[in-house]
C-alpha positions in Angstrom: 27.8 2.7 7.9 27.9 1.9 4.0 30.1 3.1 1.9 28.9 6.3 0.8 31.1 6.4 -2.7 28.7 3.3 -3.5 25.6 3.9 -2.1 22.6 3.9 -4.4 20.5 7.3 -5.2 17.0 7.0 -4.2 14.4 8.1 -5.4 10.9 8.1 -3.2 7.9 8.9 -5.2 4.6 9.2 -3.1 1.0 10.0 -4.3 -1.7 11.3 -2.0 -5.2 9.2 -1.9 -4.0 6.3 -4.2 -5.8 2.9 -3.9 -3.9 -0.1 -4.2 -5.1 -2.3 -7.2 -5.7 0.3 -9.4 -3.1 -0.7 -12.5 -3.1 -3.2 -14.8 -0.2 -4.7 -13.6 -2.1 -4.8 -10.6 -5.2 -6.7 -12.0 -7.0 -3.3 -13.2 -9.2 -3.9 -16.2 -8.0 -0.4 -17.2 -4.4 0.8 -18.2 -4.3 3.5 -15.5 -0.3 3.7 -14.7 1.9 1.7 -17.4 5.1 3.0 -16.6 4.7 2.4 -13.1 3.5 -1.4 -13.6 6.6 -2.0 -15.6 8.8 -0.4 -12.9 7.1 -2.9 -10.7 7.5 -5.6 -12.8 11.4 -5.0 -13.2 11.6 -5.2 -9.5 9.6 -6.5 -5.9 6.4 -5.3 -5.5 3.8 -5.9 -2.0 0.0 -5.9 -2.9 -0.5 -6.7 0.6 1.4 -2.9 1.8 -1.3 -0.9 4.3 -1.0 2.1 5.4 -0.5 2.6 9.1 -4.1 4.9 8.9 -6.0 6.2 6.5 -5.5 10.0 7.0 -2.4 11.9 5.4 -0.3 13.6 8.5 -0.7 10.3 10.4 0.7 7.8 7.5 3.4 10.0 6.2 4.8 10.4 9.9 4.7 6.6 10.1 7.1 6.6 7.1 9.4 8.9 8.5 9.7 7.7 11.6 9.1 3.7 11.5 6.3 3.9 14.1 2.6 3.6 13.8 0.3 6.5 15.3 -0.5 5.8 18.4 3.2 5.9 19.3 4.5 8.7 17.3 1.7 10.4 18.6 0.6 12.5 15.0 -3.4 11.1 15.3 -4.6 13.7 13.3 -3.5 15.9 10.5 -3.1 18.6 12.3 -0.5 18.3 14.5 2.4 17.2 12.9 5.0 19.7 14.7 4.2 17.0 17.9 5.7 13.8 16.5 7.6 11.5 19.0 10.4 9.9 17.7 14.2 9.4 18.3 15.7 9.6 14.8 13.6 10.3 11.9 14.2 9.4 8.2 15.8 12.9 7.3 18.6 12.6 9.4 19.0 9.2 9.5 20.3 9.6 5.8 21.8 13.2 6.2 24.3 11.0 8.7 24.9 8.3 5.9 25.7 10.9 3.6 22.9 11.7 1.6 22.1 15.2 0.0 18.2 15.6 0.6 15.6 17.1 -1.6 12.1 17.4 -1.5 9.2 18.7 -4.0 5.3 18.7 -3.4 3.3 18.4 -1.0 4.5 17.7 2.8 2.2 17.4 5.6 4.6 15.9 7.8 7.3 17.7 10.6 9.8 17.8 8.5 10.4 21.1 6.6 12.7 23.3 4.4 15.7 23.4 6.5 15.7 19.6 7.1 16.1 19.0 3.2 19.5 21.0 1.2 16.7 21.3 -1.6 12.8 22.4 -0.7 10.2 23.0 -3.4 7.2 23.6 -1.9 4.5 23.3 -0.1 2.0 22.1 -2.8 -1.4 21.4 -1.4 -4.7 20.3 -3.2 -5.4 23.9 -4.7 -1.9 25.0 -5.5 1.7 25.5 -5.0 4.5 27.8 -5.5 3.3 30.2 -8.8 6.0 30.9 -11.3 3.4 32.9 -14.2 -0.1 34.0 -14.2 -1.8 30.7 -15.8 -0.6 28.8 -12.9 -2.3 31.8 -10.6 -5.4 30.9 -12.3 -5.3 27.4 -12.6 -4.9 27.6 -8.5 -7.7 29.8 -8.1 -9.8 27.4 -10.6 -8.7 24.7 -8.3 -9.8 26.1 -5.2 -12.8 27.2 -7.2 -13.8 23.2 -7.2 -14.0 22.9 -3.8 -12.3 19.5 -3.3 -15.1 18.3 -6.2 -15.5 16.6 -8.9 -15.0 18.3 -12.9 -17.7 17.3 -15.2 -15.8 18.7 -18.2 -11.9 18.8 -19.1 -9.7 20.8 -16.9 -9.7 24.4 -18.8 -6.0 25.2 -18.6 -2.7 23.3 -20.3 -1.1 19.9 -18.6 2.1 22.4 -17.5 -0.5 24.0 -15.1 -1.1 20.7 -13.4 0.6 20.3 -10.1 2.6 17.1 -10.6 3.9 18.4 -14.3 5.3 21.3 -11.6 6.4 19.4 -9.4 8.6 16.9 -11.6 10.0 20.5 -13.0 11.0 21.4 -9.2 12.9 18.2 -9.0 14.6 18.2 -12.4 15.8 21.2 -12.1 17.3 19.8 -8.6 18.9 17.2 -10.0 20.5 19.0 -13.0 21.8 21.3 -10.5 23.4 18.6 -8.2 24.5 16.9 -10.9 28.7 18.0 -9.4 27.4 16.6 -5.9 29.7 14.2 -4.6 28.3 11.2 -2.8 24.7 9.8 -3.2 21.4 11.7 -3.5 18.1 11.3 -1.9 14.9 13.1 -3.6 11.6 12.8 -1.7 8.9 13.7 -5.0 5.5 14.1 -3.3 2.4 14.6 -5.4 -0.9 15.7 -4.0 -2.8 13.6 -7.0 -5.2 11.7 -7.1 -6.7 13.3 -4.1 -9.7 15.1 -4.9 -10.7 17.5 -6.5 -11.1 15.2 -9.3 -10.0 17.0 -12.2 -7.9 16.7 -15.3 -7.1 18.3 -18.7 -7.1 16.7 -21.7 -6.5 14.1 -23.9 -6.7 12.3 -19.9 -10.3 13.5 -19.7 -11.0 11.2 -22.3 -8.5 8.4 -22.1 -11.4 6.6 -19.5 -14.7 6.6 -20.8 -17.6 6.5 -18.2 -19.2 3.2 -19.9 -15.7 1.5 -19.6 -15.1 2.0 -15.9 -15.9 -1.2 -14.3 -18.9 -1.8 -11.5 -18.2 -0.9 -8.3 -19.0 -2.9 -4.6 -22.1 -1.2 -3.6 -23.5 2.0 -3.1 -24.2 4.7 -0.8 -27.3 2.2 0.7 -24.3 0.1 2.3 -23.3 3.4 4.1 -26.2 4.2 5.7 -26.6 0.6 6.8 -23.7 0.6 8.5 -24.4 3.6 10.8 -22.3 5.2 12.9 -19.2 7.6 11.2 -20.4 5.9 7.5 -23.9 7.1 7.8 -22.8 10.4 9.3 -20.6 10.9 6.3 -23.1 9.7 3.6 -25.6 11.8 5.1 -23.9 14.8 5.1 -22.5 14.6 1.2 -26.1 14.3 0.0 -27.3 17.4 2.6 -24.3 19.5 1.3 -24.0 17.9 -2.7 -27.5 16.4 -3.2 -27.1 13.6 -6.3 -23.1 14.0 -5.7 -23.2 9.9 -6.0 -24.7 10.5 -9.4 -21.5 11.5 -10.7 -19.9 8.2 -9.6 -18.7 6.7 -12.9 -17.4 10.6 -13.7 -15.2 11.0 -10.7 -13.7 7.0 -11.4 -13.1 8.1 -14.9 -11.6 11.3 -13.6 -9.3 9.3 -11.4 -8.1 7.0 -13.8 -6.9 9.9 -15.9 -5.0 11.3 -12.8 -3.2 8.4 -12.3 -2.0 8.4 -16.2 -1.7 11.6 -15.9 0.9 10.9 -12.7 2.2 7.5 -14.5 3.5 10.0 -17.6 5.1 12.7 -15.0 7.1 9.6 -13.3 8.3 8.9 -16.2 9.9 11.7 -17.0 11.3 12.2 -13.6 12.8 8.5 -13.5 14.2 8.8 -16.8 15.7 12.6 -16.1 16.9 10.6 -13.5 18.8 7.9 -15.0 20.0 9.9 -17.4 21.9 12.4 -14.8 22.6 10.5 -12.1 25.9 9.1 -11.8 26.0 4.9 -10.2 22.6 2.9 -9.5 19.2 4.1 -8.4 16.5 2.5 -6.1 12.9 3.8 -7.0 10.7 3.4 -4.2 6.5 4.0 -5.0 4.1 4.5 -2.2 0.6 6.3 -1.6 0.1 7.1 2.0 -3.6 5.7 1.9 -6.2 5.2 -0.4 -9.8 6.1 -1.8 -13.4 5.2 -1.5 -13.4 5.7 -5.2 -17.2 5.4 -5.3 -17.4 2.5 -2.8 -19.9 2.7 -0.2 -21.4 5.5 -2.5 -18.7 8.0 -0.8 -15.6 9.8 -2.2 -12.3 10.6 -0.7 -11.6 8.7 3.0 -12.8 9.2 6.6 -15.4 6.5 7.5 -13.9 3.2 8.8 -10.8 1.0 8.2 -12.0 -0.7 4.8 -9.8 -2.4 2.3 -10.0 0.5 -0.1 -8.4 2.8 2.4 -5.7 1.0 3.8 -4.4 -1.2 1.0 -1.7 1.3 -0.5 0.3 0.5 -3.9 4.1 0.0 -2.8 6.9 -1.3 -5.2 11.1 -1.3 -5.0 12.6 -1.2 -8.2 16.4 -0.8 -9.2 19.4 -0.9 -7.1 20.0 -4.3 -4.6 16.4 -5.3 -5.6 15.8 -8.8 -7.1 13.5 -8.2 -10.0 10.3 -10.0 -10.8 8.7 -10.5 -7.8 5.5 -10.5 -6.4 5.9 -10.8 -2.6 2.7 -12.0 -0.6 3.4 -10.9 2.3 1.6 -8.5 4.5 3.7 -5.2 4.9 3.4 -1.3 6.2 4.5 2.0 5.3 6.3 1.8 8.6 8.2 -0.7 7.2 10.0 1.8 4.6 12.2 3.5 7.1 13.8 0.5 9.1 14.6 -0.8 5.2 16.3 2.1 4.6 18.1 2.3 7.6 19.3 -1.7 6.9 20.4 -1.2 3.3 22.5 1.7 4.9 24.0 -0.5 7.8 22.9 2.6 9.8 21.5 1.0 13.1 17.4 0.9 13.7 16.7 4.5 15.6 15.1 3.7 18.9 12.0 3.1 19.3 10.9 2.0 15.3 8.4 -0.5 14.9 9.0 -1.2 11.6 10.3 -4.3 10.1 13.0 -4.0 7.7 11.9 -5.7 4.3 15.8 -5.8 2.8 15.8 -9.7 3.3 12.5 -9.7 0.9 14.1 -7.5 -1.4 17.2 -9.8 -2.3 14.7 -12.3 -3.1 14.6 -14.5 0.7 11.7 -16.1 2.1 10.1 -14.0 4.9 9.1 -16.0 8.0 5.1 -16.6 7.6 4.7 -15.8 11.6 6.3 -12.5 10.8 4.0 -11.5 8.1 0.9 -13.4 7.7 -1.1 -10.7 9.3 -1.2 -6.6 9.3 -2.1 -4.2 11.9 -3.5 -0.4 11.5 -5.4 2.1 13.4 -8.0 5.3 13.4 -8.9 7.6 15.5 -7.4 10.6 17.6 -8.8 9.7 20.7 -11.9 10.9 23.0 -15.5 9.5 22.4 -16.8 8.4 18.6 -19.5 10.7 17.9 -23.1 9.5 16.5 -24.6 10.3 13.4 -27.2 12.5 14.6 -24.5 14.7 16.0 -23.4 18.0 14.4 -19.8 19.1 16.1 -18.0 22.1 14.9 -16.1 21.5 11.6 -13.7 23.7 9.7 -16.7 24.7 7.4 -20.5 25.2 7.6 -22.7 22.8 7.7 -24.6 24.9 4.9 -23.3 25.4 1.8 -21.2 23.3 -0.6 -17.8 23.2 1.0 -16.7 19.8 2.6 -13.0 20.4 3.3 -12.0 18.4 6.5 -14.3 16.0 8.1 -11.8 14.5 10.9 -13.1 15.8 13.6 -16.2 13.8 13.3 -15.4 10.5 11.2 -11.9 10.1 13.5 -13.2 11.0 16.8 -13.0 7.4 19.3 -10.5 5.0 18.3 -10.1 2.5 15.9 -7.8 -0.8 15.6 -7.3 -3.5 12.6 -6.1 -6.6 12.1 -6.3 -8.7 9.0 -4.5 -12.3 9.0 -5.4 -13.8 5.7 -8.7 -13.8 4.2 -9.8 -12.6 7.6 -10.1 -9.2 8.8 -11.5 -8.0 12.6 -12.0 -4.0 13.3 -12.4 -3.2 16.7 -13.8 0.3 18.2 -13.6 2.3 21.3 -17.9 2.2 21.6 -17.9 -1.3 22.2 -18.3 -2.7 18.8 -16.7 -4.3 16.3 -16.8 -6.4 13.0 -15.7 -9.3 11.3 -15.0 -10.1 7.6 -14.4 -12.9 5.3 -12.7 -11.4 2.8 -13.0 -13.8 0.2 -16.6 -14.3 -0.1 -17.4 -10.7 0.8 -14.1 -8.3 -0.4 -16.9 -5.5 0.0 -16.6 -5.7 3.7 -20.7 -5.8 3.7 -22.0 -8.6 6.0 -20.2 -7.9 9.7 -19.5 -11.5 11.2 -18.7 -10.4 14.5 -21.2 -12.0 16.1 -21.7 -15.4 14.1 -21.5 -18.5 16.1 -19.9 -20.4 12.8 -16.9 -17.2 13.6 -16.4 -17.9 16.9 -12.8 -20.0 16.3 -11.7 -17.3 13.5 -12.6 -14.1 15.7 -10.6 -15.6 18.9 -7.6 -16.2 16.5 -7.7 -13.0 15.3 -8.4 -11.2 18.6 -5.3 -12.7 20.0 -3.4 -11.8 17.1 -4.7 -8.0 17.2 -3.4 -8.5 21.3 -0.3 -9.8 20.2 0.2 -6.5 17.7 -1.4 -4.2 20.1 1.5 -5.5 22.8 4.5 -5.0 19.8 3.4 -1.5 19.4 3.7 0.0 22.8 5.6 3.0 22.6 9.4 1.9 24.5 9.9 5.9 24.1 12.1 7.4 26.3 14.6 4.6 26.8 16.3 4.3 30.6 18.9 2.5 32.0 18.3 -0.5 30.7 17.9 -1.9 26.8 15.6 -4.0 25.5 16.6 -7.3 23.5 16.2 -7.1 19.7 15.5 -9.0 16.8 17.3 -8.6 13.5 15.7 -6.6 11.4 13.2 -6.1 13.7 11.3 -9.5 13.0 9.6 -9.5 16.3 6.8 -12.1 15.8 9.6 -14.6 14.4 11.8 -14.2 17.0 9.1 -15.1 19.7 
């Protein structure tokens, strides 16, 4: 175990449904998150970071356990309590001497009893309320019903959930100032997940006419068929003309990112002024957002890049600055990275890889990091576009809360290597894209003879990933051979 006295404080900052590439530092034309871009520039960022699954709870369970959903067995948002693992992140951190704090949206199996401080739960329609105005704001969020606000939010900044969450985290930092030992603070924002709303000055900060053009509209979702067509058609049935708002939707989304950035600045600057010793900041999101591509909002159908790529950077203690790494990495890699940082052994069943050597500036072996894998689906058969199984809400009316009972039924597996990407589905269909020529994933090349060699290579590597991620729990008498940093591909 590492020397507790010199172990860094850790700020794990997580957003919900933040699409990668939506900051100026990552190539976006609008300056949505200047403070986070500066933090990333001071540290190590991973433009090739991916979620394990484009759904909140499965992805968060992967962060907590270092395991993909097919191993930790949480494949939908409703069964966090059934997570399957040996030890999770809070358990390892506590064993290493950390004081554990959480503020924000949980959507995970640990609860208040697993932390020394727990502020929440916050969700997309509100959280703990200390004033009547906060109650009124939360009721207004609920009234929006996960929709798009066409006017500035009629409540001040202090009522916004990120502001309240940072208030909670700052109060805890102040209260823990006399604690002897390292601090782990997990700050989990419900934004920029919908409802897409933001107060002034953020509402007017990014004008609709400034919003970059999208890759394509609803015609592509309809052409893809299956879950894609089901999702687009249901949105149109319940909210006719919803896609006409796509620029407002994106403008609100960008404004939400700037609001988040300002609150992250407030949090980090307070932590730097309060905590003695070095601080490691980790920034990540659980999954992405269509942001109007395919004529869709939120997430649901498929494994497109806009849903599976996530922002990820490390900054501060132990991180060689000024790095933009080209390795493909996963949200599941965060847990083993922290284990190695703290000189704690990887718990049995951990599938992610430690990124600690990369954070120090060391080269990553190409065989280990030249491809990445993600999953979707909770089993059974895939629904067809004409089916209307039961939902958590009526098919009539405006409400459109959870669509996972339809768009996540069945199973899908994805692999990306270089600019090529393959997706296989349990209904005997597949997709193959050349992202260099088709970044919007419109032209399916799975049956194109010109891509037969590419398809063969991707299928082989996808099989290797699926073999690698076969669950090793529960462990028996015999101990499998392991590799340093869990770098299995390079060891082969």
